[in-house]
C-alpha positions as CSV (number, residue, x, y, z in Angstrom):
1,X,43.4,199.7,36.4
2,X,45.8,202.2,38.6
3,X,48.4,200.5,41.1
4,X,46.6,202.1,44.1
5,X,43.0,200.1,42.9
6,X,45.2,196.9,42.6
7,X,46.4,197.3,46.2
8,X,43.1,198.5,47.6
9,X,41.0,195.1,45.8
10,X,44.4,193.3,47.4
11,X,43.5,194.5,51.2
12,X,40.0,194.2,50.8
13,X,40.3,190.5,49.8
14,X,42.6,189.7,52.1
15,X,40.0,191.5,55.0
16,X,37.1,189.5,53.5
17,X,39.5,186.0,53.7
18,X,40.1,187.2,57.6
19,X,37.0,187.2,58.5
20,X,35.8,184.0,57.5
21,X,39.0,182.5,58.8
22,X,38.1,184.0,62.9
23,X,34.5,182.5,61.8
24,X,35.3,179.4,60.8
25,X,38.0,179.0,64.1
26,X,35.1,180.5,65.9
27,X,32.6,177.6,64.6
28,X,34.8,175.1,65.3
29,X,35.6,176.2,68.7
30,X,31.7,176.4,69.3
31,X,31.1,172.6,67.5
32,X,34.4,171.4,69.8
33,X,32.9,172.6,73.1
34,X,29.2,171.6,72.4
35,X,31.1,168.1,71.5
36,X,33.0,167.7,74.8
37,X,29.9,169.0,77.3
38,X,28.1,165.8,75.6
39,X,31.8,163.5,75.7
40,X,31.3,164.7,79.5
41,X,28.0,163.6,80.4
42,X,28.3,160.1,78.2
43,X,30.9,159.5,80.5
44,X,29.0,160.3,84.0
45,X,26.2,158.2,82.5
46,X,28.7,155.4,81.2
47,X,30.5,155.3,83.9
48,X,34.3,154.4,83.3
49,X,36.4,155.7,80.6
50,X,38.1,152.6,79.2
51,X,41.1,152.5,78.2
52,X,44.0,154.6,77.2
53,X,43.5,157.7,74.3
54,X,44.9,156.0,71.2
55,X,47.2,158.6,68.6
56,X,46.0,156.4,65.2
57,X,42.1,156.8,66.6
58,X,42.4,160.8,67.5
59,X,43.7,161.0,63.4
60,X,41.2,158.8,61.9
61,X,38.1,159.8,64.1
62,X,38.7,163.7,64.2
63,X,35.3,164.1,65.5
64,X,35.6,162.4,68.9
65,X,38.9,163.6,69.7
66,X,39.1,166.1,72.9
67,X,39.2,170.2,71.6
68,X,42.8,170.2,73.4
69,X,44.3,167.6,71.1
70,X,43.7,170.2,68.2
71,X,45.2,172.6,70.1
72,X,49.0,171.2,70.4
73,X,50.8,167.9,70.7
74,X,51.9,167.7,73.9
75,X,47.8,168.0,75.1
76,X,47.1,165.2,72.6
77,X,46.1,162.5,75.2
78,X,44.7,163.6,78.4
79,X,43.7,159.6,79.6
80,X,46.7,157.2,80.7
81,X,46.2,153.7,80.1
82,X,46.9,152.7,83.9
83,X,43.9,155.2,84.7
84,X,40.2,154.2,85.7
85,X,37.2,156.4,86.5
86,X,37.9,157.9,89.5
87,X,41.3,159.2,89.3
88,X,43.3,156.5,91.3
89,X,45.6,153.9,89.2
90,X,44.7,150.2,88.6
91,X,48.4,149.1,89.8
92,X,47.5,150.5,92.7
93,X,44.1,149.2,93.3
94,X,45.3,145.8,92.8
95,X,47.7,146.6,95.6
96,X,44.9,146.5,98.2
97,X,44.1,142.8,97.0
98,X,46.9,140.7,98.5
99,X,46.0,141.7,102.4
100,X,42.7,140.6,101.6
101,X,43.7,137.5,100.1
102,X,46.4,137.0,103.0
103,X,43.5,137.0,105.6
104,X,41.5,134.8,104.0
105,X,44.3,132.5,103.7
106,X,44.4,132.5,107.5
107,X,40.7,132.7,107.4
108,X,40.9,129.0,105.1
109,X,43.2,127.5,107.5
110,X,41.5,127.7,111.1
111,X,38.1,127.1,108.9
112,X,40.0,123.9,107.6
113,X,41.5,122.7,110.8
114,X,37.7,123.5,112.6
115,X,36.4,121.0,110.3
116,X,39.1,117.8,110.9
117,X,36.9,116.4,113.6
118,X,33.9,115.9,111.5
119,X,33.0,112.4,110.5
120,X,33.4,113.4,106.5
121,X,37.4,114.5,107.3
122,X,38.0,111.6,110.1
123,X,37.7,108.0,110.0
124,X,38.0,105.2,112.5
125,X,41.4,103.6,112.7
126,X,42.4,100.5,112.0
127,X,45.3,98.0,112.2
128,X,47.5,98.1,108.5
129,X,49.8,95.3,109.9
130,X,48.8,92.4,109.6
131,X,51.4,90.1,111.2
132,X,50.3,92.2,114.2
133,X,47.2,90.3,115.1
134,X,45.9,92.2,118.3
135,X,44.2,90.5,120.7
136,X,45.1,86.7,118.8
137,X,46.4,85.3,121.7
138,X,45.2,83.8,125.0
139,X,46.5,85.6,127.6
140,X,47.7,83.4,131.0
141,X,49.3,86.1,133.4
142,X,46.8,86.0,136.4
143,X,46.1,83.1,138.8
144,X,49.4,82.9,140.9
145,X,51.3,85.5,139.9
146,X,49.1,88.2,141.3
147,X,50.5,86.6,144.9
148,X,53.6,86.7,143.3
149,X,52.8,91.1,142.4
150,X,51.4,91.5,145.4
151,X,55.0,90.3,147.4
152,X,56.5,93.2,145.3
153,X,54.8,95.7,145.7
154,X,55.6,94.9,149.4
155,X,58.8,95.0,148.7
156,X,59.1,98.3,146.8
157,X,57.2,100.2,149.3
158,X,60.2,99.2,151.5
159,X,62.6,100.5,149.0
160,X,60.8,104.2,149.4
161,X,63.2,104.4,153.3
162,X,65.9,103.4,151.4
163,X,68.7,106.0,149.5
164,X,69.0,106.1,145.7
165,X,72.0,103.6,146.0
166,X,70.5,101.1,148.1
167,X,67.8,101.3,146.3
168,X,69.2,100.6,143.0
169,X,71.2,97.3,144.7
170,X,67.6,95.8,145.6
171,X,66.2,96.0,142.3
172,X,69.2,94.8,140.8
173,X,69.5,91.7,143.4
174,X,65.8,91.3,142.6
175,X,66.0,91.7,138.8
176,X,68.9,89.2,139.2
177,X,67.4,86.5,140.7
178,X,64.6,85.5,137.9
179,X,67.4,84.9,135.8
180,X,67.9,88.1,134.0
181,X,71.3,89.6,133.3
182,X,71.1,93.2,135.7
183,X,73.2,96.2,135.3
184,X,73.3,100.0,137.1
185,X,73.8,102.8,135.0
186,X,74.7,106.3,136.6
187,X,74.1,109.4,134.9
188,X,74.5,113.4,136.5
189,X,73.2,116.6,134.2
190,X,74.1,119.7,135.8
191,X,72.4,122.6,133.7
192,X,71.4,126.1,134.9
193,X,73.0,125.5,138.2
194,X,70.6,122.2,139.0
195,X,71.7,118.8,139.2
196,X,70.1,115.9,137.8
197,X,71.4,112.3,139.0
198,X,70.3,109.4,139.1
199,X,70.8,105.6,138.7
200,X,68.8,103.3,135.8
201,X,68.3,99.6,136.3
202,X,68.4,97.7,133.5
203,X,68.1,93.7,132.9
204,X,68.1,91.5,129.7
205,X,65.9,88.6,129.3
206,X,67.3,86.4,126.3
207,X,64.8,85.4,124.2
208,X,64.8,81.7,123.7
209,X,64.3,81.8,119.8
210,X,66.0,85.3,119.3
211,X,69.3,85.7,117.5
212,X,70.3,89.0,119.4
213,X,69.1,91.4,116.5
214,X,65.8,92.7,117.6
215,X,65.0,93.2,121.2
216,X,61.2,94.8,122.9
217,X,61.8,97.3,126.1
218,X,59.4,97.0,129.3
219,X,59.9,100.3,131.7
220,X,58.5,101.7,134.5
221,X,60.0,104.9,136.2
222,X,60.5,104.4,139.7
223,X,59.1,108.3,139.8
224,X,55.9,109.2,137.2
225,X,55.7,112.7,135.4
226,X,53.2,113.7,138.2
227,X,56.8,112.8,140.5
228,X,54.3,110.0,142.4
229,X,56.0,106.8,143.4
230,X,55.2,104.2,140.7
231,X,54.7,101.7,143.6
232,X,52.3,99.0,141.3
233,X,54.0,100.1,137.9
234,X,57.7,98.8,139.6
235,X,56.2,96.1,141.0
236,X,54.8,94.9,137.9
237,X,57.5,94.6,136.2
238,X,59.2,93.1,138.3
239,X,56.3,90.5,137.9
240,X,56.0,90.7,134.5
241,X,60.1,90.1,134.1
242,X,60.0,86.5,136.5
243,X,57.0,85.6,134.5
244,X,58.0,86.6,130.8
245,X,61.6,84.2,131.7
246,X,59.3,81.0,131.8
247,X,58.4,81.3,128.0
248,X,60.1,79.9,125.4
249,X,57.7,81.8,122.7
250,X,60.1,84.9,122.3
251,X,61.7,85.7,119.1
252,X,63.2,89.3,120.1
253,X,65.2,90.1,123.1
254,X,63.3,91.3,126.5
255,X,64.8,94.6,128.3
256,X,63.4,95.9,131.3
257,X,64.7,99.4,132.7
258,X,63.2,100.8,135.9
259,X,64.9,104.7,135.7
260,X,64.8,107.0,138.6
261,X,62.5,109.4,137.0
262,X,60.7,109.6,133.8
263,X,62.4,112.0,132.1
264,X,66.1,112.7,132.4
265,X,66.5,108.6,133.3
266,X,65.4,107.0,130.1
267,X,66.8,109.5,128.1
268,X,70.8,109.1,129.3
269,X,69.4,105.1,128.7
270,X,68.8,105.2,125.7
271,X,71.9,107.5,124.9
272,X,73.9,105.1,125.4
273,X,72.0,102.4,124.2
274,X,72.9,104.0,120.9
275,X,76.4,105.4,121.9
276,X,75.4,109.0,121.4
277,X,75.2,109.7,124.9
278,X,77.6,112.5,126.7
279,X,80.4,110.7,128.4
280,X,81.3,113.3,131.1
281,X,77.6,113.1,132.5
282,X,76.3,109.9,131.8
283,X,77.8,106.5,132.2
284,X,77.9,103.6,129.1
285,X,75.9,100.5,129.3
286,X,77.3,97.5,129.8
287,X,74.8,95.1,128.6
288,X,73.1,95.6,125.4
289,X,70.4,93.8,122.4
290,X,69.8,94.4,119.2
291,X,67.6,96.8,117.7
292,X,64.9,98.2,119.7
293,X,61.7,97.5,117.8
294,X,59.3,99.1,120.6
295,X,59.1,100.3,124.3
296,X,56.1,100.1,126.9
297,X,56.0,102.3,129.7
298,X,54.3,101.1,132.9
299,X,52.3,103.9,134.9
300,X,50.5,102.7,138.0
301,X,51.4,104.7,141.1
302,X,49.1,102.5,143.6
303,X,50.1,102.6,146.7
304,X,51.3,99.2,149.1
305,X,47.3,98.3,149.5
306,X,46.8,98.6,145.7
307,X,44.3,100.7,144.0
308,X,42.1,99.6,140.8
309,X,41.5,101.5,138.1
310,X,38.9,102.7,135.3
311,X,40.0,103.6,132.2
312,X,43.9,103.1,130.5
313,X,45.1,106.9,129.8
314,X,47.7,105.5,126.5
315,X,51.0,108.7,126.6
316,X,51.6,108.9,122.9
317,X,53.0,111.8,122.1
318,X,57.0,112.4,121.7
319,X,59.8,114.7,121.8
320,X,59.8,117.2,118.8
321,X,56.1,116.4,118.1
322,X,57.5,112.8,116.9
323,X,54.5,109.8,116.7
324,X,54.7,106.5,117.5
325,X,54.0,104.3,114.4
326,X,49.7,104.5,114.1
327,X,49.4,100.6,114.5
328,X,50.9,100.2,117.9
329,X,48.4,102.7,119.4
330,X,45.7,100.7,117.7
331,X,47.3,97.9,118.7
332,X,47.1,98.5,122.3
333,X,43.6,100.0,122.4
334,X,42.2,97.2,121.0
335,X,44.2,94.6,123.2
336,X,42.5,96.9,125.7
337,X,39.0,97.3,124.8
338,X,37.9,94.5,122.4
339,X,40.2,91.4,124.2
340,X,40.0,92.8,128.5
341,X,37.1,95.4,128.5
342,X,38.8,98.3,129.4
343,X,38.0,101.4,128.2
344,X,41.0,103.8,126.8
345,X,41.0,107.5,126.7
346,X,43.9,109.8,125.2
347,X,44.8,113.6,126.0
348,X,43.6,113.6,129.5
349,X,40.1,113.5,128.5
350,X,38.8,111.3,130.5
351,X,34.8,111.4,129.9
352,X,34.8,111.5,126.1
353,X,31.1,111.4,124.8
354,X,32.7,111.3,120.9
355,X,30.8,115.1,120.3
356,X,32.5,117.8,118.0
357,X,33.2,119.7,120.6
358,X,35.3,116.9,122.9
359,X,36.9,115.5,119.9
360,X,38.3,119.0,119.2
361,X,39.0,119.5,122.9
362,X,41.1,115.8,122.4
363,X,42.7,117.2,118.6
364,X,43.7,120.5,120.1
365,X,45.0,119.4,123.1
366,X,47.4,116.8,121.3
367,X,48.3,119.5,119.2
368,X,49.1,121.4,121.7
369,X,51.4,118.9,123.3
370,X,53.4,118.0,119.9
371,X,53.9,121.7,119.6
372,X,55.7,122.2,122.6
373,X,57.8,119.2,121.8
374,X,58.3,118.2,125.7
375,X,58.5,114.6,126.9
376,X,54.8,113.4,128.4
377,X,56.4,110.1,129.6
378,X,59.3,107.7,129.9
379,X,58.6,106.9,125.9
380,X,59.2,109.8,124.4
381,X,62.7,109.9,124.4
382,X,62.5,106.8,122.3
383,X,61.3,108.4,119.3
384,X,64.2,110.4,118.1
385,X,65.3,107.1,117.6
386,X,63.0,105.9,115.4
387,X,61.4,103.4,118.2
388,X,58.0,103.0,118.6
389,X,56.9,103.6,122.3
390,X,53.8,104.1,124.6
391,X,53.2,104.2,128.3
392,X,50.3,102.8,129.4
393,X,48.9,105.1,132.6
394,X,46.0,104.2,134.9
395,X,43.0,106.5,135.5
396,X,40.2,106.7,137.4
397,X,38.4,104.4,140.1
398,X,37.2,101.3,138.3
399,X,36.7,97.3,138.8
400,X,40.5,96.8,136.6
401,X,42.9,95.8,138.8
402,X,46.9,94.6,138.1
403,X,45.8,91.4,136.5
404,X,43.8,93.2,133.6
405,X,47.0,95.6,133.1
406,X,49.1,92.8,133.4
407,X,47.6,90.9,130.5
408,X,47.3,93.4,127.9
409,X,50.7,93.9,128.1
410,X,51.8,90.7,127.8
411,X,49.6,90.7,125.0
412,X,51.0,94.0,123.6
413,X,54.6,92.3,124.3
414,X,53.3,88.5,122.2
415,X,51.6,91.1,119.1
416,X,55.3,92.9,118.7
417,X,57.0,89.7,118.8
418,X,55.0,88.3,115.8
419,X,56.5,91.3,114.0
420,X,58.9,90.3,110.9
421,X,60.1,93.9,110.4
422,X,59.7,97.5,111.7
423,X,56.3,98.5,112.0
424,X,55.8,100.7,108.7
425,X,52.7,100.1,107.1
426,X,50.6,102.5,109.3
427,X,50.8,106.1,109.8
428,X,53.9,108.5,111.5
429,X,51.8,111.8,111.2
430,X,48.5,111.9,112.2
431,X,46.2,113.2,114.7
432,X,44.0,111.5,117.2
433,X,41.1,113.1,118.1
434,X,39.4,110.0,120.4
435,X,41.2,106.5,121.1
436,X,39.4,105.4,117.9
437,X,39.2,108.1,115.3
438,X,42.0,110.5,113.8
439,X,43.2,112.4,110.8
440,X,45.9,111.3,108.5
441,X,48.6,114.3,107.1
442,X,47.1,114.5,103.8
443,X,43.7,116.1,105.4
444,X,45.5,118.0,108.2
445,X,48.6,119.6,106.2
446,X,46.8,121.8,104.1
447,X,45.6,123.8,107.2
448,X,48.9,124.6,108.0
449,X,50.0,125.4,104.7
450,X,47.8,128.0,104.1
451,X,48.8,130.2,107.2
452,X,52.6,129.8,105.9
453,X,51.8,131.1,102.2
454,X,50.0,134.3,103.4
455,X,53.3,135.2,104.8
456,X,55.0,134.4,101.3
457,X,51.5,136.4,99.8
458,X,52.3,139.9,101.6
459,X,56.2,139.3,100.7
460,X,55.4,139.4,97.2
461,X,53.6,142.6,97.5
462,X,56.3,144.2,99.7
463,X,58.6,143.4,96.6
464,X,56.3,145.2,94.3
465,X,56.2,148.4,96.2
466,X,59.8,148.6,96.7
467,X,60.2,148.9,93.2
468,X,57.6,152.1,93.1
469,X,58.7,155.4,93.1
470,X,58.1,156.8,96.6
471,X,56.5,159.9,95.0
472,X,52.9,159.8,94.0
473,X,52.1,160.5,90.4
474,X,49.0,162.8,89.7
475,X,46.5,161.5,87.6
476,X,46.5,163.6,84.5
477,X,43.4,163.8,83.8
478,X,41.7,164.6,86.9
479,X,40.6,168.5,86.7
480,X,41.7,168.8,90.5
481,X,45.2,168.4,89.4
482,X,47.3,171.7,89.4
483,X,50.4,170.1,87.7
484,X,50.4,167.9,85.2
485,X,52.5,165.5,85.1
486,X,55.4,164.6,82.5
487,X,54.5,162.7,80.0
488,X,56.0,159.7,78.2
489,X,54.8,158.8,74.4
490,X,54.5,155.0,74.5
491,X,54.2,152.3,71.7
492,X,53.0,148.9,71.6
493,X,52.1,147.4,68.2
494,X,50.3,150.0,66.0
495,X,48.6,151.8,69.0
496,X,50.4,155.0,70.6
497,X,50.1,156.3,73.8
498,X,51.2,158.8,76.4
499,X,51.7,158.0,80.2
500,X,53.0,159.8,83.0
501,X,56.5,159.0,82.7
502,X,56.9,158.3,86.7
503,X,54.8,155.6,85.9
504,X,57.8,154.1,83.8
505,X,60.6,154.5,86.2
506,X,62.0,151.8,87.5
507,X,63.3,152.1,90.7
508,X,66.9,150.5,91.4
509,X,66.7,147.8,94.5
510,X,69.9,148.0,97.6
511,X,69.8,144.3,98.3
512,X,72.8,143.6,99.8
513,X,71.8,146.2,103.3
514,X,68.6,144.7,103.5
515,X,69.7,140.7,102.9
516,X,72.7,141.9,105.6
517,X,70.2,143.3,108.7
518,X,67.8,140.1,107.9
519,X,70.5,137.8,108.4
520,X,72.0,139.9,111.3
521,X,68.7,139.7,112.9
522,X,67.9,136.5,112.9
523,X,72.1,135.4,114.3
524,X,70.8,137.9,116.8
525,X,68.0,135.8,117.9
526,X,71.0,133.1,119.0
527,X,71.5,135.5,122.0
528,X,68.6,135.3,124.6
529,X,68.3,131.9,123.2
530,X,71.6,131.2,124.7
531,X,71.6,133.5,128.1
532,X,68.3,131.8,128.4
533,X,69.5,128.2,128.3
534,X,72.5,129.3,130.5
535,X,70.7,131.4,133.3
536,X,70.3,129.4,136.8
537,X,66.9,127.9,137.1
538,X,66.8,130.0,140.6
539,X,67.2,133.6,139.1
540,X,64.5,136.4,140.4
541,X,62.0,136.9,137.9
542,X,63.0,140.8,138.2
543,X,66.4,139.6,136.4
544,X,64.5,138.0,134.1
545,X,62.4,140.4,133.3
546,X,65.5,142.5,132.8
547,X,66.5,140.1,130.7
548,X,63.5,140.0,128.5
549,X,62.8,143.5,127.9
550,X,65.5,143.8,125.6
551,X,64.0,141.3,123.3
552,X,60.8,143.5,123.2
553,X,62.3,146.7,122.7
554,X,64.8,145.6,120.1
555,X,62.6,146.9,117.2
556,X,62.9,150.5,118.3
557,X,66.7,149.9,119.0
558,X,67.0,149.2,115.6
559,X,64.9,151.5,113.8
560,X,66.4,154.5,115.6
561,X,70.1,153.4,115.3
562,X,69.6,152.6,111.6
563,X,67.9,155.6,110.7
564,X,70.4,157.9,112.6
565,X,73.7,155.7,111.3
566,X,72.9,154.7,107.8
567,X,70.4,156.7,107.2
568,X,68.0,154.1,105.5
569,X,65.3,155.0,103.1
570,X,62.2,153.7,103.2
571,X,62.5,151.2,100.7
572,X,65.4,149.1,102.7
573,X,62.6,148.7,105.6
574,X,59.9,147.5,103.0
575,X,62.9,144.9,101.5
576,X,63.8,144.0,105.2
577,X,59.7,142.7,105.8
578,X,60.3,141.5,102.7
579,X,62.7,138.9,102.8
580,X,62.3,138.2,106.7
581,X,58.6,137.4,105.3
582,X,59.9,135.1,103.1
583,X,61.8,133.5,105.4
584,X,59.2,133.0,107.5
585,X,56.9,131.6,105.0
586,X,59.3,128.8,104.2
587,X,60.6,127.9,107.1
588,X,56.8,127.3,108.0
589,X,55.9,125.3,105.1
590,X,59.6,122.7,105.7
591,X,58.6,122.9,109.6
592,X,55.0,121.7,108.5
593,X,55.7,118.7,107.2
594,X,57.7,117.3,110.3
595,X,56.3,118.8,113.6
596,X,52.9,120.2,111.7
597,X,51.3,121.6,115.7
598,X,54.2,123.9,116.0
599,X,54.4,124.7,112.6
600,X,50.1,126.0,112.9
601,X,50.8,127.1,116.2
602,X,53.5,129.6,115.0
603,X,52.0,130.9,111.9
604,X,49.2,131.4,113.5
605,X,50.3,133.8,116.3
606,X,53.3,135.6,114.0
607,X,50.1,136.0,111.0
608,X,49.7,139.9,112.4
609,X,52.8,140.4,110.5
610,X,51.5,140.3,107.1
611,X,49.2,143.4,107.9
612,X,52.3,145.8,109.6
613,X,52.8,148.8,107.5
614,X,55.0,151.7,108.6
615,X,53.4,154.2,111.0
616,X,52.3,157.3,108.7
617,X,48.6,158.3,109.1
618,X,47.0,161.0,107.5
619,X,49.1,164.9,108.2
620,X,45.1,166.1,108.5
621,X,44.3,164.1,111.2
622,X,44.0,165.4,114.5
623,X,47.0,164.5,117.0
624,X,45.2,163.2,119.4
625,X,44.2,160.4,117.4
626,X,47.7,159.8,115.9
627,X,48.8,159.1,119.5
628,X,46.1,156.9,120.3
629,X,46.5,155.2,116.9
630,X,50.6,154.7,117.9
631,X,49.9,153.6,121.0
632,X,47.3,150.5,119.8
633,X,50.0,149.5,117.1
634,X,52.7,149.5,119.5
635,X,50.2,147.5,122.4
636,X,49.1,144.9,119.3
637,X,53.3,144.2,118.4
638,X,54.1,143.9,121.9
639,X,50.5,141.2,122.9
640,X,51.7,139.2,119.6
641,X,55.7,138.9,120.6
642,X,57.4,135.6,121.4
643,X,57.7,136.4,125.1
644,X,54.1,137.3,125.8
645,X,53.3,133.9,124.0
646,X,55.8,132.3,127.0
647,X,54.1,134.1,129.8
648,X,50.2,132.7,128.5
649,X,51.9,129.3,128.0
650,X,52.8,129.9,131.3
651,X,49.5,130.7,132.4
652,X,47.8,127.8,130.2
653,X,50.1,125.1,132.0
654,X,50.4,126.7,135.4
655,X,53.5,127.8,135.3
656,X,55.4,130.8,136.1
657,X,57.3,132.6,133.4
658,X,60.4,132.0,135.3
659,X,59.7,127.8,134.9
660,X,58.6,128.2,131.5
661,X,61.9,129.6,130.6
662,X,64.0,126.7,133.2
663,X,61.9,124.2,131.1
664,X,62.9,125.0,128.0
665,X,66.4,125.5,129.0
666,X,66.3,121.9,130.1
667,X,64.5,120.5,127.7
668,X,67.0,122.2,124.9
669,X,70.3,120.9,126.9
670,X,69.3,117.0,128.0
671,X,66.2,115.6,125.7
672,X,67.3,118.5,122.2
673,X,63.8,120.1,121.8
674,X,63.8,122.0,119.0
675,X,61.2,124.0,120.2
676,X,63.5,127.1,121.4
677,X,65.2,127.7,118.2
678,X,62.2,128.0,116.4
679,X,61.1,130.5,119.2
680,X,63.9,132.3,119.2
681,X,65.6,132.2,115.7
682,X,62.8,131.9,113.5
683,X,59.6,133.5,114.8
684,X,61.4,136.3,117.3
685,X,63.5,137.7,114.6
686,X,60.3,137.7,112.6
687,X,58.7,139.6,114.6
688,X,61.8,142.7,114.8
689,X,62.2,143.0,111.3
690,X,57.6,143.7,111.5
691,X,58.8,146.1,114.1
692,X,61.6,147.7,112.6
693,X,58.9,148.7,109.9
694,X,56.5,149.6,112.6
695,X,59.0,152.0,113.7
696,X,60.3,153.3,111.2
697,X,57.2,155.1,110.4
698,X,57.2,156.6,114.0
699,X,61.1,158.2,113.2
700,X,60.3,158.7,109.8
């Protein structure tokens, strides 16, 4: 065979081999396309394509591999481990859960509160301290003491025409004539351009069996909380002081106190008694006794001709939501109802039928008084010094007279006189929904805690979002994706998978800027707090509104200033809101153990902050829809602001906005009520940070 023939034979073999190769390749492609169609049909029937595609499985089961995987190594994997059948990352789906979880916490917290009036969650009151023995003694007040009371009532009625100084001297003389050691204390508070001046007349009755280590206080303010002259109350105090002096059973000293008013006078006296008074405004006391065990105030404003009452209203709310030991309230109710047949009521519920609605109303009224934190009577200012105190107020038109009230006070003082130590057995944290029914702290505390937890849940979500890249990662399995994302080979154990590189990126968080801004905003809250506590009480409403408007527009001002000067990225605004909600949740959780009602109301009113996000509607939406949504977002933020809440509080209590601000100033400067601090240093900064996050979407 010649060389030419050999070459022709080899060429023929090569042509035949190439033909066979092309035919095999075509068959393999046809098989691959058929498998792909079957896989798509099975995927559409089975729903979700699970998990990531493993390189090891592709090699061991080539028939299950995608045709694209046989063409190039870069296209080997087309499924991400974090992709579901719809093409959206599972992590992004999990990020949708926290808002619903926060809403669930709020709903459960409110529902928990609404369950408390039921019999299954509340219980009847009882006396825990065995030594107090309520109603176990026979009272002797009456008989000739009735005539003495009438004489004193006429004397008190005549004092109405005297000047405050002459009236104080007259009361001083009457107390001294009964064998007590009297004295007069002067005080003068000058706050917000207003002056509160008065005299406290007080006297000491030394117990025959006392060792000057313990004392009880009997109070009858000249004017009660309704600014009415307490004619019969002062007369009853003078009568009881004369009556108590004749008894030799007292193992504690008794102090009688007649302040000029029901708020500032008792506060000046109890501060001076414990040497914590302002020496420039309050005169020190010349007569003192031992540690004060309890204080009972009498509010009986019947005129010089007397007036019989129907019920006894027991007032027990203290400053900053503090409460007396429940045993003291239970003792007063037990003595009045069981021993003397006087119906007792609380929280101005004059006609209580013990229904669910009335229980809930009573409980919410008590919570409102505790949340505001202002004094509700002469007894309130004793609470910060751990002195249990209540006010007995007569209401209605019935058949009970001053003798019934006098016997109630006598029996109550004799019960306190039996104590060997300070009241401590019963509860200091409770909610009363009737004079004989209460809820303890262990039952109602989860309600406020659940509302506080919702802020922490949102904080965690914002923290996770701040660590994610700003650009959206396209789904590599989606056929609509024009540009495939960069893939990274990830190995875990024996499995190897390709995931989008963007999902593995770690975004560095700049913590200094958001922390500094949050701290600065909370410090900025001291500015409106200070200004509103210093402005004169008679400030015009227009000037007051001019001072309040900057507190409402502060989020927009700060958002524009920070974006134009520092050019902060969206991540910073997310972290600002994150840290703010973290601080708010932690502070409310702590506050709930001290003033449950205030923490609950502030948390509930601030709960919309958990759902505030930067305003960024889709670009495809019409402009009119965007404008309407933007206006609604701003309107909701303003409606949930602290100034708006203060205005609503004024409407509920029947006071104007300037009267609410003036009352808050007096409460902070004199009574040391911390409600203003909670509003302006805790709630308002959190609201500003939420508004800052919302406005960042408008500016960005």
